[in-house]
One Martini backbone bead per residue (centre of mass of N, CA, C, O) as a GRO file, in nm:
protein
  484
    1MET     BB    1   1.815  -1.897  -1.157
    2MET     BB    2   1.659  -2.114  -1.318
    3ASN     BB    3   1.698  -1.982  -1.597
    4GLN     BB    4   2.005  -2.001  -1.599
    5THR     BB    5   2.024  -2.306  -1.560
    6THR     BB    6   1.860  -2.378  -1.814
    7ALA     BB    7   2.050  -2.245  -2.018
    8ILE     BB    8   2.301  -2.411  -1.950
    9LEU     BB    9   2.171  -2.688  -1.995
   10GLY     BB   10   2.094  -2.636  -2.291
   11LYS     BB   11   2.378  -2.594  -2.400
   12THR     BB   12   2.495  -2.867  -2.311
   13ALA     BB   13   2.288  -3.046  -2.460
   14PHE     BB   14   2.357  -2.939  -2.743
   15ILE     BB   15   2.648  -3.033  -2.749
   16THR     BB   16   2.589  -3.330  -2.696
   17LEU     BB   17   2.403  -3.371  -2.943
   18MET     BB   18   2.614  -3.296  -3.159
   19ALA     BB   19   2.812  -3.520  -3.084
   20SER     BB   20   2.618  -3.756  -3.142
   21ILE     BB   21   2.572  -3.690  -3.441
   22GLY     BB   22   2.875  -3.708  -3.524
   23ALA     BB   23   2.894  -4.025  -3.449
   24GLY     BB   24   2.629  -4.127  -3.541
   25ASN     BB   25   2.445  -4.447  -3.543
   26VAL     BB   26   2.615  -4.640  -3.363
   27ILE     BB   27   2.527  -4.579  -3.075
   28ALA     BB   28   2.227  -4.635  -3.106
   29GLN     BB   29   2.261  -4.933  -3.186
   30THR     BB   30   2.413  -5.022  -2.931
   31VAL     BB   31   2.197  -4.945  -2.726
   32SER     BB   32   1.970  -5.126  -2.848
   33ALA     BB   33   2.134  -5.399  -2.809
   34ARG     BB   34   2.162  -5.416  -2.502
   35ALA     BB   35   1.911  -5.232  -2.371
   36PRO     BB   36   1.642  -5.124  -2.243
   37LEU     BB   37   1.484  -4.876  -2.116
   38PRO     BB   38   1.381  -4.766  -1.842
   39ASP     BB   39   1.139  -4.659  -1.668
   40ALA     BB   40   0.986  -4.391  -1.605
   41PRO     BB   41   0.861  -4.194  -1.395
   42SER     BB   42   0.580  -4.158  -1.252
   43ILE     BB   43   0.296  -3.985  -1.235
   44ARG     BB   44   0.229  -3.709  -1.008
   45LEU     BB   45   0.012  -3.552  -0.824
   46MET     BB   46   0.093  -3.264  -0.634
   47ALA     BB   47  -0.223  -3.172  -0.608
   48GLN     BB   48  -0.498  -3.175  -0.376
   49ALA     BB   49  -0.779  -3.060  -0.228
   50SER     BB   50  -0.822  -3.337  -0.030
   51ALA     BB   51  -0.544  -3.364   0.063
   52GLN     BB   52  -0.326  -3.494   0.302
   53PRO     BB   53  -0.057  -3.429   0.469
   54ASP     BB   54   0.284  -3.554   0.483
   55LEU     BB   55   0.536  -3.532   0.743
   56SER     BB   56   0.711  -3.739   0.635
   57SER     BB   57   0.977  -3.874   0.521
   58VAL     BB   58   1.168  -3.959   0.233
   59ALA     BB   59   1.282  -4.236   0.103
   60THR     BB   60   1.530  -4.368  -0.071
   61ASP     BB   61   1.639  -4.590  -0.337
   62SER     BB   62   1.975  -4.561  -0.280
   63GLY     BB   63   2.022  -4.554   0.054
   64GLN     BB   64   1.962  -4.294   0.154
   65SER     BB   65   1.894  -4.065   0.371
   66PRO     BB   66   1.656  -3.919   0.509
   67MET     BB   67   1.496  -3.655   0.583
   68PRO     BB   68   1.482  -3.453   0.834
   69SER     BB   69   1.256  -3.504   1.125
   70THR     BB   70   1.042  -3.363   1.410
   71SER     BB   71   0.781  -3.489   1.361
   72THR     BB   72   0.487  -3.626   1.417
   73PRO     BB   73   0.314  -3.871   1.359
   74THR     BB   74   0.011  -3.874   1.210
   75ASP     BB   75  -0.137  -4.094   1.398
   76GLN     BB   76  -0.049  -3.902   1.671
   77GLN     BB   77  -0.214  -3.664   1.584
   78PRO     BB   78  -0.418  -3.423   1.642
   79LYS     BB   79  -0.718  -3.314   1.542
   80LEU     BB   80  -0.800  -3.018   1.326
   81THR     BB   81  -1.028  -2.777   1.274
   82ARG     BB   82  -1.139  -2.469   1.211
   83VAL     BB   83  -1.364  -2.459   1.422
   84ASP     BB   84  -1.196  -2.565   1.658
   85ALA     BB   85  -0.988  -2.338   1.649
   86GLU     BB   86  -1.179  -2.105   1.708
   87GLN     BB   87  -1.287  -2.206   1.982
   88THR     BB   88  -1.012  -2.226   2.122
   89ALA     BB   89  -0.930  -1.928   2.090
   90ILE     BB   90  -1.173  -1.804   2.240
   91LYS     BB   91  -1.105  -1.959   2.511
   92ASN     BB   92  -0.767  -1.901   2.536
   93ASN     BB   93  -0.727  -1.624   2.449
   94PRO     BB   94  -0.631  -1.339   2.622
   95GLN     BB   95  -0.770  -1.111   2.457
   96VAL     BB   96  -1.058  -1.204   2.509
   97SER     BB   97  -1.053  -1.189   2.817
   98VAL     BB   98  -0.985  -0.890   2.843
   99SER     BB   99  -1.235  -0.774   2.695
  100HIS     BB  100  -1.447  -0.900   2.891
  101LEU     BB  101  -1.343  -0.773   3.155
  102ILE     BB  102  -1.380  -0.479   3.066
  103ALA     BB  103  -1.685  -0.502   3.025
  104LEU     BB  104  -1.748  -0.572   3.322
  105ALA     BB  105  -1.624  -0.312   3.438
  106GLN     BB  106  -1.817  -0.114   3.287
  107HIS     BB  107  -2.072  -0.204   3.439
  108GLN     BB  108  -1.977  -0.084   3.714
  109VAL     BB  109  -1.976   0.210   3.617
  110VAL     BB  110  -2.278   0.233   3.591
  111ARG     BB  111  -2.337   0.191   3.892
  112GLU     BB  112  -2.173   0.430   3.993
  113THR     BB  113  -2.335   0.652   3.845
  114LYS     BB  114  -2.627   0.567   3.951
  115SER     BB  115  -2.582   0.634   4.261
  116ALA     BB  116  -2.663   0.944   4.244
  117GLU     BB  117  -2.988   0.873   4.235
  118LEU     BB  118  -2.949   0.763   4.512
  119PRO     BB  119  -2.959   0.728   4.830
  120THR     BB  120  -2.780   0.849   5.128
  121ALA     BB  121  -2.675   0.650   5.406
  122THR     BB  122  -2.595   0.721   5.761
  123ALA     BB  123  -2.437   0.575   6.043
  124ASN     BB  124  -2.410   0.660   6.405
  125LEU     BB  125  -2.171   0.611   6.680
  126THR     BB  126  -2.158   0.776   7.006
  127ALA     BB  127  -1.898   0.825   7.258
  128MET     BB  128  -1.828   1.012   7.574
  129ASP     BB  129  -1.540   1.105   7.775
  130ALA     BB  130  -1.532   1.388   8.000
  131GLN     BB  131  -1.473   1.676   8.126
  132TYR     BB  132  -1.688   1.834   8.300
  133GLY     BB  133  -1.758   2.120   8.117
  134SER     BB  134  -1.560   2.142   7.912
  135ARG     BB  135  -1.350   2.313   7.674
  136ILE     BB  136  -1.285   2.422   7.353
  137SER     BB  137  -1.000   2.632   7.274
  138ALA     BB  138  -0.874   2.469   7.019
  139GLY     BB  139  -0.874   2.361   6.653
  140SER     BB  140  -1.199   2.422   6.645
  141LEU     BB  141  -1.556   2.460   6.526
  142THR     BB  142  -1.729   2.356   6.779
  143ALA     BB  143  -1.843   2.262   7.046
  144SER     BB  144  -1.777   2.425   7.357
  145ARG     BB  145  -1.866   2.152   7.493
  146LEU     BB  146  -1.809   1.873   7.715
  147PHE     BB  147  -1.988   1.558   7.731
  148GLU     BB  148  -2.122   1.292   7.880
  149HIS     BB  149  -2.204   1.053   7.618
  150ALA     BB  150  -2.465   0.864   7.425
  151GLY     BB  151  -2.525   0.782   7.069
  152ALA     BB  152  -2.766   0.758   6.788
  153GLY     BB  153  -2.759   0.791   6.420
  154GLY     BB  154  -2.883   0.953   6.112
  155SER     BB  155  -2.844   1.005   5.751
  156LEU     BB  156  -3.001   1.173   5.459
  157THR     BB  157  -2.949   1.174   5.093
  158GLN     BB  158  -3.129   1.339   4.817
  159LEU     BB  159  -3.162   1.372   4.492
  160ILE     BB  160  -3.364   1.570   4.297
  161THR     BB  161  -3.187   1.784   4.109
  162ASP     BB  162  -2.950   1.864   3.813
  163PHE     BB  163  -3.064   1.907   3.524
  164GLY     BB  164  -2.932   1.617   3.380
  165ARG     BB  165  -2.644   1.526   3.459
  166THR     BB  166  -2.683   1.237   3.573
  167THR     BB  167  -2.840   1.125   3.334
  168ASN     BB  168  -2.606   1.166   3.127
  169LEU     BB  169  -2.397   0.993   3.278
  170VAL     BB  170  -2.552   0.729   3.260
  171ALA     BB  171  -2.573   0.722   2.952
  172PHE     BB  172  -2.269   0.729   2.906
  173SER     BB  173  -2.205   0.457   3.050
  174LYS     BB  174  -2.389   0.274   2.878
  175LEU     BB  175  -2.254   0.334   2.604
  176GLN     BB  176  -1.975   0.236   2.692
  177GLU     BB  177  -2.064  -0.052   2.740
  178LYS     BB  178  -2.150  -0.109   2.449
  179ALA     BB  179  -1.874  -0.045   2.327
  180GLN     BB  180  -1.720  -0.268   2.481
  181ASN     BB  181  -1.883  -0.506   2.372
  182ALA     BB  182  -1.809  -0.449   2.077
  183SER     BB  183  -1.502  -0.472   2.122
  184ALA     BB  184  -1.508  -0.765   2.214
  185LEU     BB  185  -1.621  -0.872   1.947
  186ALA     BB  186  -1.391  -0.763   1.772
  187THR     BB  187  -1.172  -0.929   1.909
  188THR     BB  188  -1.290  -1.202   1.840
  189GLU     BB  189  -1.274  -1.160   1.529
  190ASP     BB  190  -0.971  -1.120   1.521
  191ILE     BB  191  -0.904  -1.405   1.626
  192VAL     BB  192  -1.049  -1.561   1.405
  193ILE     BB  193  -0.886  -1.454   1.161
  194ALA     BB  194  -0.613  -1.537   1.278
  195THR     BB  195  -0.683  -1.837   1.285
  196ASP     BB  196  -0.742  -1.875   0.986
  197GLN     BB  197  -0.466  -1.790   0.887
  198ALA     BB  198  -0.301  -1.999   1.047
  199PHE     BB  199  -0.447  -2.249   0.941
  200TYR     BB  200  -0.401  -2.208   0.631
  201ASN     BB  201  -0.096  -2.183   0.648
  202ALA     BB  202  -0.049  -2.465   0.768
  203LEU     BB  203  -0.200  -2.624   0.549
  204GLN     BB  204  -0.027  -2.522   0.316
  205ALA     BB  205   0.247  -2.618   0.428
  206GLN     BB  206   0.171  -2.920   0.432
  207ALA     BB  207   0.111  -2.942   0.129
  208LEU     BB  208   0.396  -2.847   0.038
  209LEU     BB  209   0.541  -3.080   0.177
  210GLN     BB  210   0.419  -3.296  -0.001
  211VAL     BB  211   0.532  -3.188  -0.263
  212ALA     BB  212   0.830  -3.211  -0.178
  213ASN     BB  213   0.829  -3.516  -0.128
  214GLN     BB  214   0.743  -3.598  -0.417
  215ASN     BB  215   0.978  -3.458  -0.557
  216VAL     BB  216   1.202  -3.627  -0.432
  217ALA     BB  217   1.098  -3.902  -0.527
  218THR     BB  218   1.102  -3.847  -0.831
  219ARG     BB  219   1.407  -3.756  -0.853
  220GLN     BB  220   1.520  -4.016  -0.732
  221THR     BB  221   1.424  -4.200  -0.954
  222THR     BB  222   1.576  -4.062  -1.182
  223GLU     BB  223   1.860  -4.092  -1.060
  224SER     BB  224   1.857  -4.402  -1.052
  225GLN     BB  225   1.822  -4.451  -1.353
  226VAL     BB  226   2.069  -4.292  -1.455
  227SER     BB  227   2.275  -4.450  -1.293
  228GLU     BB  228   2.226  -4.723  -1.431
  229MET     BB  229   2.282  -4.620  -1.722
  230THR     BB  230   2.572  -4.533  -1.662
  231LYS     BB  231   2.681  -4.813  -1.582
  232ASN     BB  232   2.576  -4.922  -1.884
  233LYS     BB  233   2.654  -4.692  -2.098
  234LEU     BB  234   2.380  -4.513  -2.176
  235LYS     BB  235   2.498  -4.274  -2.013
  236SER     BB  236   2.625  -3.993  -1.905
  237ILE     BB  237   2.766  -3.800  -1.663
  238LEU     BB  238   2.595  -3.552  -1.724
  239ASP     BB  239   2.320  -3.674  -1.659
  240LEU     BB  240   2.389  -3.738  -1.363
  241SER     BB  241   2.444  -3.448  -1.279
  242PHE     BB  242   2.165  -3.337  -1.335
  243ALA     BB  243   2.013  -3.528  -1.143
  244ASP     BB  244   2.165  -3.437  -0.885
  245VAL     BB  245   2.080  -3.142  -0.895
  246ASN     BB  246   1.776  -3.190  -0.882
  247LEU     BB  247   1.780  -3.339  -0.610
  248SER     BB  248   1.903  -3.109  -0.442
  249GLN     BB  249   1.679  -2.905  -0.495
  250ALA     BB  250   1.454  -3.077  -0.368
  251LYS     BB  251   1.581  -3.083  -0.082
  252LEU     BB  252   1.573  -2.781  -0.034
  253LEU     BB  253   1.268  -2.757  -0.061
  254LEU     BB  254   1.209  -2.946   0.179
  255LEU     BB  255   1.345  -2.780   0.401
  256ASP     BB  256   1.166  -2.530   0.366
  257ALA     BB  257   0.896  -2.679   0.415
  258GLN     BB  258   0.958  -2.777   0.702
  259ASN     BB  259   1.002  -2.498   0.828
  260ASN     BB  260   0.725  -2.379   0.749
  261ALA     BB  261   0.550  -2.586   0.900
  262ALA     BB  262   0.664  -2.527   1.185
  263SER     BB  263   0.606  -2.221   1.194
  264THR     BB  264   0.296  -2.229   1.145
  265MET     BB  265   0.234  -2.406   1.391
  266ALA     BB  266   0.339  -2.206   1.603
  267ALA     BB  267   0.140  -1.981   1.528
  268LEU     BB  268  -0.116  -2.143   1.591
  269ASP     BB  269  -0.058  -2.196   1.891
  270ALA     BB  270  -0.059  -1.897   1.975
  271VAL     BB  271  -0.356  -1.834   1.895
  272LEU     BB  272  -0.470  -2.073   2.085
  273GLY     BB  273  -0.311  -2.030   2.371
  274LEU     BB  274  -0.035  -2.180   2.365
  275ASP     BB  275   0.278  -2.271   2.558
  276HIS     BB  276   0.303  -2.514   2.351
  277LEU     BB  277   0.383  -2.769   2.139
  278VAL     BB  278   0.143  -2.857   1.876
  279THR     BB  279   0.088  -3.113   1.642
  280TYR     BB  280  -0.136  -3.107   1.385
  281GLN     BB  281  -0.404  -3.257   1.208
  282LEU     BB  282  -0.523  -3.107   0.946
  283GLU     BB  283  -0.866  -3.022   0.852
  284ASP     BB  284  -1.066  -2.974   0.576
  285ASP     BB  285  -1.410  -2.857   0.604
  286ASN     BB  286  -1.382  -2.711   0.289
  287ALA     BB  287  -1.332  -2.862  -0.001
  288THR     BB  288  -1.548  -2.701  -0.134
  289ILE     BB  289  -1.556  -2.467  -0.385
  290GLN     BB  290  -1.692  -2.149  -0.368
  291ALA     BB  291  -1.836  -1.888  -0.477
  292PRO     BB  292  -1.852  -1.572  -0.455
  293PRO     BB  293  -2.021  -1.310  -0.391
  294PRO     BB  294  -2.188  -1.097  -0.627
  295ASP     BB  295  -2.292  -0.867  -0.423
  296LEU     BB  296  -2.138  -0.584  -0.323
  297GLU     BB  297  -2.344  -0.381  -0.199
  298GLN     BB  298  -2.457  -0.579   0.009
  299LEU     BB  299  -2.190  -0.611   0.162
  300VAL     BB  300  -2.157  -0.320   0.247
  301GLN     BB  301  -2.419  -0.294   0.412
  302LEU     BB  302  -2.354  -0.529   0.601
  303GLY     BB  303  -2.094  -0.410   0.720
  304LEU     BB  304  -2.223  -0.144   0.837
  305GLN     BB  305  -2.410  -0.319   1.037
  306GLN     BB  306  -2.191  -0.549   1.169
  307ARG     BB  307  -1.952  -0.398   1.257
  308PRO     BB  308  -1.821  -0.373   1.575
  309ASP     BB  309  -1.623  -0.131   1.550
  310LEU     BB  310  -1.841   0.066   1.448
  311GLN     BB  311  -2.030   0.036   1.687
  312ALA     BB  312  -1.830   0.140   1.897
  313LEU     BB  313  -1.797   0.425   1.776
  314ASN     BB  314  -2.094   0.505   1.789
  315PHE     BB  315  -2.119   0.480   2.096
  316ASN     BB  316  -1.892   0.680   2.164
  317GLN     BB  317  -2.026   0.923   2.027
  318GLN     BB  318  -2.282   0.921   2.200
  319ALA     BB  319  -2.132   0.945   2.469
  320ALA     BB  320  -1.997   1.220   2.410
  321VAL     BB  321  -2.260   1.378   2.395
  322LYS     BB  322  -2.359   1.319   2.683
  323TYR     BB  323  -2.108   1.441   2.823
  324SER     BB  324  -2.142   1.728   2.716
  325HIS     BB  325  -2.413   1.771   2.860
  326ALA     BB  326  -2.308   1.723   3.148
  327GLN     BB  327  -2.104   1.960   3.146
  328ARG     BB  328  -2.317   2.180   3.098
  329ASP     BB  329  -2.495   2.107   3.366
  330GLN     BB  330  -2.301   2.245   3.580
  331LEU     BB  331  -2.445   2.537   3.555
  332PHE     BB  332  -2.655   2.417   3.727
  333PRO     BB  333  -2.839   2.348   3.975
  334THR     BB  334  -2.857   2.179   4.303
  335ILE     BB  335  -3.106   1.956   4.436
  336SER     BB  336  -3.145   1.859   4.786
  337ALA     BB  337  -3.215   1.623   5.040
  338GLU     BB  338  -3.215   1.638   5.408
  339GLY     BB  339  -3.160   1.409   5.692
  340THR     BB  340  -3.208   1.364   6.058
  341VAL     BB  341  -3.160   1.108   6.326
  342GLY     BB  342  -3.183   1.047   6.698
  343SER     BB  343  -3.021   0.922   7.007
  344VAL     BB  344  -2.982   1.007   7.384
  345PRO     BB  345  -2.961   0.812   7.659
  346ILE     BB  346  -2.685   0.952   7.735
  347ARG     BB  347  -2.709   1.243   7.953
  348PRO     BB  348  -2.738   1.563   8.039
  349GLN     BB  349  -3.018   1.705   8.163
  350GLN     BB  350  -2.948   2.024   8.153
  351TYR     BB  351  -2.884   2.003   7.817
  352TYR     BB  352  -3.135   1.801   7.770
  353THR     BB  353  -3.482   1.779   7.669
  354SER     BB  354  -3.412   1.520   7.488
  355ASN     BB  355  -3.347   1.182   7.353
  356TRP     BB  356  -3.397   1.329   7.069
  357TRP     BB  357  -3.346   1.383   6.714
  358GLY     BB  358  -3.445   1.604   6.427
  359GLY     BB  359  -3.435   1.658   6.057
  360ILE     BB  360  -3.527   1.867   5.764
  361GLY     BB  361  -3.410   1.948   5.417
  362VAL     BB  362  -3.311   2.192   5.170
  363ASN     BB  363  -3.066   2.204   4.900
  364VAL     BB  364  -2.910   2.479   4.718
  365SER     BB  365  -2.676   2.467   4.446
  366ILE     BB  366  -2.496   2.755   4.312
  367PRO     BB  367  -2.318   2.841   4.050
  368VAL     BB  368  -2.109   3.123   3.995
  369PHE     BB  369  -1.772   3.098   4.023
  370ASN     BB  370  -1.467   2.910   3.860
  371GLY     BB  371  -1.297   3.019   3.613
  372PHE     BB  372  -1.446   2.870   3.365
  373LEU     BB  373  -1.456   2.557   3.398
  374TYR     BB  374  -1.733   2.456   3.290
  375THR     BB  375  -1.713   2.584   3.012
  376ALA     BB  376  -1.455   2.435   2.917
  377GLN     BB  377  -1.561   2.146   2.958
  378ALA     BB  378  -1.796   2.169   2.758
  379LYS     BB  379  -1.624   2.238   2.507
  380GLU     BB  380  -1.444   1.992   2.509
  381ALA     BB  381  -1.669   1.775   2.485
  382SER     BB  382  -1.784   1.880   2.215
  383LEU     BB  383  -1.525   1.838   2.045
  384ARG     BB  384  -1.496   1.531   2.102
  385ALA     BB  385  -1.763   1.453   1.970
  386LYS     BB  386  -1.684   1.546   1.685
  387ALA     BB  387  -1.434   1.363   1.661
  388ALA     BB  388  -1.592   1.094   1.691
  389SER     BB  389  -1.761   1.136   1.435
  390GLU     BB  390  -1.518   1.136   1.237
  391GLN     BB  391  -1.412   0.856   1.310
  392SER     BB  392  -1.663   0.705   1.217
  393ARG     BB  393  -1.651   0.802   0.920
  394ASP     BB  394  -1.369   0.688   0.858
  395LEU     BB  395  -1.442   0.390   0.908
  396ARG     BB  396  -1.655   0.365   0.690
  397ASP     BB  397  -1.463   0.412   0.455
  398GLN     BB  398  -1.277   0.173   0.518
  399ILE     BB  399  -1.487  -0.050   0.495
  400VAL     BB  400  -1.563  -0.007   0.202
  401ARG     BB  401  -1.280  -0.052   0.093
  402ASP     BB  402  -1.222  -0.337   0.215
  403ILE     BB  403  -1.458  -0.483   0.079
  404ARG     BB  404  -1.379  -0.431  -0.211
  405THR     BB  405  -1.091  -0.551  -0.205
  406SER     BB  406  -1.175  -0.832  -0.099
  407TRP     BB  407  -1.364  -0.902  -0.332
  408LEU     BB  408  -1.150  -0.884  -0.555
  409ALA     BB  409  -0.952  -1.090  -0.431
  410THR     BB  410  -1.151  -1.327  -0.429
  411ASN     BB  411  -1.205  -1.342  -0.735
  412THR     BB  412  -0.912  -1.381  -0.817
  413ALA     BB  413  -0.863  -1.639  -0.650
  414TYR     BB  414  -1.083  -1.805  -0.789
  415GLN     BB  415  -0.957  -1.792  -1.077
  416ARG     BB  416  -0.680  -1.922  -1.000
  417VAL     BB  417  -0.774  -2.207  -0.950
  418SER     BB  418  -0.844  -2.285  -1.245
  419VAL     BB  419  -0.577  -2.202  -1.376
  420THR     BB  420  -0.384  -2.384  -1.205
  421ALA     BB  421  -0.524  -2.649  -1.275
  422GLU     BB  422  -0.465  -2.631  -1.578
  423LEU     BB  423  -0.159  -2.606  -1.550
  424LEU     BB  424  -0.118  -2.880  -1.411
  425GLN     BB  425  -0.230  -3.052  -1.637
  426GLN     BB  426  -0.021  -2.961  -1.849
  427ALA     BB  427   0.230  -3.043  -1.684
  428ASN     BB  428   0.163  -3.343  -1.676
  429LEU     BB  429   0.167  -3.383  -1.983
  430ALA     BB  430   0.456  -3.282  -2.031
  431LEU     BB  431   0.589  -3.497  -1.850
  432ALA     BB  432   0.491  -3.743  -2.003
  433LEU     BB  433   0.633  -3.671  -2.269
  434ALA     BB  434   0.919  -3.646  -2.155
  435GLN     BB  435   0.938  -3.939  -2.055
  436THR     BB  436   0.895  -4.073  -2.329
  437ARG     BB  437   1.132  -3.942  -2.475
  438TYR     BB  438   1.348  -4.042  -2.276
  439LYS     BB  439   1.288  -4.346  -2.314
  440MET     BB  440   1.345  -4.324  -2.641
  441GLY     BB  441   1.590  -4.112  -2.688
  442LEU     BB  442   1.474  -3.804  -2.791
  443SER     BB  443   1.596  -3.682  -2.521
  444SER     BB  444   1.708  -3.503  -2.265
  445ILE     BB  445   1.755  -3.421  -1.933
  446VAL     BB  446   1.664  -3.127  -1.965
  447GLU     BB  447   1.369  -3.172  -2.049
  448LEU     BB  448   1.289  -3.334  -1.797
  449SER     BB  449   1.369  -3.123  -1.585
  450GLN     BB  450   1.181  -2.900  -1.686
  451ALA     BB  451   0.918  -3.059  -1.647
  452GLN     BB  452   0.951  -3.104  -1.343
  453TYR     BB  453   0.964  -2.810  -1.264
  454GLN     BB  454   0.688  -2.723  -1.382
  455GLN     BB  455   0.519  -2.916  -1.208
  456THR     BB  456   0.606  -2.813  -0.935
  457ASP     BB  457   0.518  -2.520  -0.980
  458ALA     BB  458   0.219  -2.588  -1.040
  459ALA     BB  459   0.160  -2.731  -0.772
  460ILE     BB  460   0.221  -2.490  -0.590
  461GLY     BB  461   0.019  -2.294  -0.723
  462ASN     BB  462  -0.235  -2.466  -0.669
  463THR     BB  463  -0.213  -2.477  -0.362
  464ASN     BB  464  -0.206  -2.175  -0.308
  465ALA     BB  465  -0.478  -2.102  -0.444
  466GLN     BB  466  -0.670  -2.261  -0.261
  467TYR     BB  467  -0.586  -2.130   0.020
  468GLN     BB  468  -0.608  -1.831  -0.064
  469TYR     BB  469  -0.912  -1.840  -0.111
  470ARG     BB  470  -0.999  -1.918   0.170
  471LEU     BB  471  -0.869  -1.669   0.302
  472ALA     BB  472  -1.022  -1.453   0.137
  473LEU     BB  473  -1.304  -1.541   0.234
  474ALA     BB  474  -1.251  -1.493   0.536
  475THR     BB  475  -1.186  -1.190   0.504
  476LEU     BB  476  -1.462  -1.109   0.391
  477ASN     BB  477  -1.625  -1.196   0.639
  478TYR     BB  478  -1.481  -1.000   0.829
  479GLN     BB  479  -1.551  -0.729   0.680
  480ILE     BB  480  -1.879  -0.788   0.722
  481GLY     BB  481  -1.922  -0.913   1.023
  482THR     BB  482  -1.917  -1.208   1.072
  483ASN     BB  483  -2.006  -1.426   1.292
  484PRO     BB  484  -1.844  -1.694   1.467
   0.00000   0.00000   0.00000
């Protein structure tokens, strides 16, 4: 659309220029005799790496109302750096809390499984008042007589061996605990990279808002100058119309920039775990742009060692192997020791020879046949262990791919920073020349408008390149598993 507008403006300016040439040199002499042209708007650098964005609206020089803004004044906004944002998100984001709570719950599962290796003790207190010598005639196969008595006793059961089943189940639970801890760390790193993305997006949006504000101010100055020259019959109404169109386009760009800044700030608040809107004054704590790491293969090896999600899958795969062994061990016997002891101080003397009882024994439980249940369970667990191994291998391939693509994207973004900076410098020079030519009456408003547009576009590109490189570098650190 801008190219079409430029073409139309170029044709109109050409017609106007031809009409001026046809009128001869009389008009030029008359203009020179009346008054010198006012100074063109001064050049403003639209983007600086260390500049902090100004969220306030820009007042116009012609008495027009400033652009609407609902943002808090900059001096009243709390300051926030990227490191502070990461720490706040780790502390407040509910996803981090959920992952840590699940890890703590998995630790209790380890204790639950390990309880099978420890003895089980039960204490009993029993008292009975019954019709003396009565019998149980129906309902159960217990003692055939009921006596009035009171006693206390206890029993103890201790697993001797189940040929590795419980040991494998305990190892399975411990590996799952490690996997859950690694998953909790992976969730934390996910929140950190999401925070970095939201932070840099908001910082970029605020910088672009500053560019839009400066663009409105510059084009407002041009519009005011052309308006004064039009009143003094130094410029035509066509020039004023072009200046008004350029100013309106700048205001539309400012409205989009204001909306984008508010939206990105809301996204940042959500990642930080806030349920209300807080507008921060963002500070870039890494203003100096550093080159990306040069050794790709070292980054790949580092990622395969450090990525917590890969560690979680590896632990899950090892846990699946232990579980398959435990399911296989169900086919083996279970040997346990049992003992009981107690006292009956109140009892019928004719039926009890002693006031205490006790005994100890060993029980061997041998599975004979249960419809091939244990065999099927062992086969299922073995197949799931193989599937977990393939999932781990698939993730390794994805990590290698992601690290390579992130490294390439980071290098490209780094090169774009220097290219866009050079483009901005050239656009500033072109705008300065266009302003000089317009001041001397050697060019039309079309050439000045095109130069202003090109400088604005270059400033936006330079701002985007700087923050996109920071975001690409943060993504590369995430891909190699750098701890927050």
